[in-house]
C-alpha positions, 0 to 999 in steps of 0.5 A: 288264438287271434289277438285283435286291435280290440281285445282287451288288456287281459286278453293280450296278458292272457295270450302273452303267456300261451305263446309269449314269442306270438304275442309279445307285450307293448311296453304298457302292457308288460308294466301291467303284467308286472303289477299283477305279478306283484300283486301275486307274490303279495297275495302269497305273503298273505297280505290284505287286499286293503295293503296290496291295493295301497301297496301298489298306490305307492310304488307304482303310482296309480290310482287306488281304483286301478289298484283294486282292478289290478287286484281283481285282474291277477286273481282272475289270472292266476287264480285266487290265492 
């Protein structure tokens, strides 16, 4: 898997999970990855998506729209829980 400059955030984080040594993440992408891992942890605790979104907004200072994008991307990356 070759990661190009124009690849999406999702593709860059996916490449990191396939081979972290070959595809290190920038600080920005690492923060996004950490949010996705946080989402999965809350999904495992059976939090509702609206509660997860509100928690992301409060804890990470992102917009509610971005919070729902993060939830969708986390589910796409790790599977629906």
